[in-house]
N, C-alpha and C positions, 0 to 999 in steps of 0.2 A: 425746451427747444426741440423741434422735430428732427428726426434722424437725417432727413434730406438737407435741412439747413445746417446741421452740424457738419455733414460731409462737404457742403459748399464752403463753409467757413474754413474747414481744414484745407481745402484746395487753394483758397485765397492765400492762406498763410504759407503753404508749401511753395506756391508760385512766387509770392512777393519776397520771401527771404532770399532766395538765390538772385532774384533781379536786383534787390537792394545791394547785395554784396558785389554784383557785377558793376552796378552804377558807382559804388564807392571806389572800386578798383580803377574804373575808367577815369573818374574824377581825379584821383591821385596821380594816375599816369599822365593825364592831360596837364596837370600842374607841373610835372617834372619834364615835360617834353622840351621846353625852351632850354633849360639848363643841360639836358642830355645832348641837344644839338650843339650847344656851345662846347661841351667836352669832346664831342666827335670832331668838331672843327679844329680844336686844339691838338687832338691826337694826330690829325692830318697834317697840321703845321709842323709838329715835331718829327713826323716821318719824312717830310719833305726837307726839313733843315734841322737835323738833330744837333748840329754843333752851334746852333744859335745861342743855347744856354747850356751850362754844365748840367749834368744829370741831377745833382742834388737840388739845383734851382728849379729844374722842371718839376721835381717832386714837391717842392714848396709851392710852386704855382698851382699844381693840381689840388693840393691840400687847401689852398686859399679859395679856389673855385668851389670846392665842396662846401665851404662855410657861407657862400653867398646864398641868400634865400631863394628857394626854388621858384617863387612867383615873381622874382625881380627880373628886369631887363639888364643885361650886363654885357661887357665887352672887354677883351684883353688887348692892350696897346703896347707895342714894343718899338721904341725908337720912332715914334709918331706914325706907326703903321698898325692898323687893326688886323691882328692875326687870328682873332676868333670873336664871335659875337652871337648873341641870341637872335632869333628871327625878328625882323622888322625893327631892329634897334640901330645897328651900324653895319655897314657892308664890309665883310672880311676882305682885306687887301687895300682898303681905302686909306687915305692919308688923314690922320687926326691932327687938327690944328686948333688954334685958339678960337677961330671962327666956328669950328665944329662944336667946341665946348659951349660957346655962347648960344649956338642954335639949340643945343640940348637943354640949356637952362631956360631958353625962351619957350620951348615946347613942353617943359615939365610943369604940370598943374600944381596948385598949392598943396593938394593932399598927397603929393609924391615927395619922396626923399631921395636926393641925389648925393652919391658918395664916390670919392676917388681915393682908392687905397693902393698901397705899395706892398705887395706880398713878400718882396725880398728885403734887402737891407734898406735902411732909411736914406742912405746917400745914393742909392741906385734909383734914379728917376727915369731911367730908360724904359722900365717895365712897370705898368700899373693896371689896375682893374677899375673900370668905371661902371657903376651900377645905379639903377633907378628903380626905387621900390614904391609901388602904389600902396599907400597906407590902408586904404579901404579894402583892397584885395587881400593885403597881409592880415588885416584884422579878421576878415571872413575866414581865411584858411587857417589862421592860428587860434582864433577864439570861437567864432560862430560855427565853423565846420566841425571841430571836435565836439562842441556842445550838441550840435544837431546829430552827429554820429552817436553820441552817448544816449540822446533821447530815443533815437531809432532802435538802438540796442535794447533799451529798457522796454520800449513798446513791443519789440519782437520777443523779448523774454516773457512779458505778460501774455502775449498771444500764444506763445509756445506752451506756457503753463496752462492756459485755457484749453489749448489743443490737446495737451496731455490728459487733462481731466475728461475732455470729451472722448478721447480715444480710449481711456480706461472704461468709461461708461459704455461705449460701443463694444469694446472687447468683452466686458463683463456680460453685456446683453447677448452677444453672440455665444459666449461660453454657456450661459444659462440655457439658451436655445439648444445648444449642442448636448449639454448634459441631460436636459429634459428629453430630448430626442432619444438619447441612448437608454435612458431609464424606460421609456415607452417601448423601445425596441427590445430591451432585455425582458420586460414583462410579457411582451407578445411572443417572444421566441425562446423564452426560458434559458437565455444565455446572456452574458455580459460582454460588451465590446469596449469597455473602459480602457483608456490608455493613460500613461503617466505624463506625457509631454503635452502641455496646454496648447502649444502652437500646433502640434500634430492633431490635437482634439479639434481645434477650429478648422483645420484643413480637411478634416474627415466629416464635417457636418453634412455636406452634400451626400456623402456616402451613406450616412445613417438615414437621411431623409429619403434617399432612393430606396433603401431597405424598407423603411416604413411604408413608402408608396407601394412597394411590392407586397408587403404584409397586408396592407389595407385591401389591395386588389384580391389577394388570396382569401381574405376574410369575407369580402363581398361574394366571391365565387362559392365559398363554403356556406354562406347564408342562403344563397340561391339553391345549392344542393340540399341544404337542410329543409327548406320549404318544399322543394320538389319531392324529397324523400318522405317527409311526413305526409304530404298530401297523397303520394302514391301508395304508401303502406297502410294508411288509414282508410283510403277510399274503398278497398275491397270489403272489409268487414262491415263498414257502415252501409254499403250498398246491399249486402246480404240481409242485414238487420232491417233496413228500410223495405226491402222487397217482401220479406216474410210478414212484417208488421202490416203493410198495405194489403197483402193477401188475406190476412186474418180480419182486417177491418172491413174489407169488401165481402167477407163471407165466402171466400173461395175455398177455405179449408174447413169443411163442415164435419169431416170425420175426426173423432177424438184422437185417434192415433196419429193422424196427420198433424193435428194441432200440437200434440205433445212433441212430435219430431221437430216441428218448426220452433217450438219453444226451446228444445234442447240445442238446436243449431244457433238460435239467438243467444242463448246462454254461453255457448262456446265462443261465439264471436265477441260477446261483451267481455269475456275473460281475456280473449286475445287483445282487445282494445286496452283493457286495464293493464295487461302485461307490457304492451307497447308504451303506454303513458308512463308506467313506472320506470321502464328502461330509460326513457327520455329524461325523467326527473332525476334518476340516479346519475346519468351522464352529466346533467347540468350541475349537480352538486359537486361532482368531481372537477368539472371545468371551472367552476367558480371558487374552488379551493375552500369549500365550506367544511372544514374539519377542526377538531378541538382536542384530540387526544395525542399525546406524544407517542412516537414509535417506540416499541418495546424491544429490548434485546431478546432474540428468539434463537433457540437451538435449531440450526438450519437443517442438519442431517435428518432428525426425526420428522421434521415438517415435510421435507422433499420426499423422504421414503414413504410416508403415508400418502402423499399425493400420487406418487408413482404406483403404489399398490392399488389404490382406488382406480387409477387409469387403466391398469392391467385388467382388473375385474370388469370394468366397463367395456374394454376392448373385446373381452370374451363374449359378452352379451351381443355386441354389434359385429361379431365375426371378424375382428381385426387382431393381428398379432402384435401385441404391445409388450415390449421388453424395456428393461431399465437397468441403469448402472449408476449407483450413488457412491462416489469415492471422495468423501469429505470427512474431516476430523469430527469425532463425536462431541467435542467440547466447543466447537466453533459457534459463535453467536453472531447474528446479523440483525441490525436495527430494522424492524419492519412492522407492518400491520398485517397480521395473519389473514384476516378476512379479505382485505384488498388483494394481497398476494395470491391467496387461493383463487379468488375470482379471476385474476389476470391469467394465471396458469391454466385454469379450467377453460377459459375462453379460447386460448391457443390450442389446447388439446381437443376441444369440441370441433374446431375447424379442421384439425387433422383427421378426426373421426369422419367428419362430413364429406371431406374431399378425397378420402382414401377408399379404394374399392374393397370389396369383401376379400378376406385372406391377404390383404395388404399389410405392410409393416409400418409400425410406429415405434420409435425408440426415444426414450427419455434418459438423458445422461447428465450427471452433475460432477464437475471436477473442481479442484481447488488450486489456485496459483498463489503467489506471494501476497498479492494485494486484493484478489477478487475471488468470488465463486462464480463459475460459469455453468448456467443451466441451458441445455439444448434439447429442443423438442423437434424431432425430424420425422417426416412421413414419406411414403412412396406414392403419394397421391398424384393428382393431375397436374400439379404445379401451376405457376403463373407466368405470364409473359413479362418481358423486361420492362415494358412501358407501365405495367401495373404496380411494380414494386415501390416506386417513390410516392404512391398515393394511397396505399392500402391502410394507412393509419388515419386517414381523413374520414370524418363522420359521413355516413351514407354512401361512401365510395365502395363499389363492389367490383372485384376483378372480373375480367371477361368470362372466365370459366366458372364463376360462382353465381352468375345471374340466374341460372336455372334452379338454384336452391332458394328456399324461403329464408327470410331474414331482413333486418332493417339496415345492415351495414354499420352497426354501432359497436359491435364487440371489440374490434381491434382499436377503435378510437378510445374506448374505455381502457383497454390495455395500455395504450400510449400514455394516457393521463395518469394511470397508476404508476407507471415507470417514472414519470416526471415527479410525482409526489415523493417517491423514494430516492430520486436521483439515480436510478438504475439506467443502464443503457440497453437498448434492444435493437438487434439487427436481424434482417431476414435475407435469406438467399433462396432462390427458387429456379427451377428449370422446367420448362413445359414438358408434361408427360413423364417426368422423372421424379419430382418431389419437391418438398419445401422444408426448410429448417429455420426455426426461430432460435436465436441465441441471446440470452439475457445475462448481462454482467452485473453482479451485485458486489459493490465494494465492501471489504471487511470493516473499514473504518468509515463512519458517516462523514460526509463533507460539511454538513451543517446540522444544527439542532432542529430536526424536522418536527413539524406538527402535522398530524394526519387526521383523516376523518374518523368519525365514530361509525356506527353501524349504518350501512348503506344498502 
């Protein structure tokens, strides 16, 4: 059954059930109305003339009225005067005579039962109750009506069972959508938004869908930047190669030395293209999580010390003041892939070198807390504007102050992927014309059993 039809069926049941209950209540109330009116009239007669009967006889009379069938026409007669009656039977206050009784007999159909009862003592004939019961009506209210009510209850029970099954199917369907949405969201955002309460899960489906919508929008923008970045960065070397190739083909470079220079330039540009393509392939391998080796426990202090010493030596060559401070336990091991970690740290350090002026300062520090190792690479370079900080890890994004430098804008995107592979956290703070700091938090205990790439 289609989901739309299921909801329609559910609405019909939900509307019909209270309507049926209201109808049953109204029907029962309607049946009781004549007898309730009679009791009201009797209460009124008692209040007007309380000494007409002793109190205990009043109680016996009321008890006798209760035993009269609710669907019957009835009247109470005291000393030949009607003191109470159901509607359209006898007039309260009228005189009850033998002619009245004969008239009632004459008007009573064959399927009705006429009874005259004495609720008090047998010798007290001053007070009696006369009632007329329609046997067809009584049979309906006492036999057919309960059977009909039971049938309706059974039908409603069956409908509610079906509705329960439909609702479970719909609820399961919504939960599956919700869980699948969360799985996709977690895959796309490297985080999980799972909650324990199923009802809360269903109520948050729109939130996850909205998050997915934003993620897809960001992915679309990232793809557009990817295409623009690739086309922009590959256009220049291709144009150079094309220009020199056409010049040689047209015989414009007749001198051997000119041809050799052109071939050297073409070779350099081809190498540049090869480097760009390799960079893109390596990034895609990281992005697609194409790895097959487990992370290995590695002594972190020797690894970071070696990285810092190499950075200091490189800084001397590029006329930058590189200092370092490694304050970590000699025996501490961190689960990591040394090649990937080295690549991430060198990318960050290369940016520090590139955007720090000559004789500027770069400081590498590593400290240890109870749960983590904190690596910080800070520079006194040009810094970045606040608007650039939230986008610097996106592929092909280049901050405002970095666009004058060569590069494809992939380095920090690779760094981000390596951080996600290790489940390390990376943060960046920067101030324009003051400097930039990258802070990497490496947990001492791995969160999961990671699988990492081989050689990239």
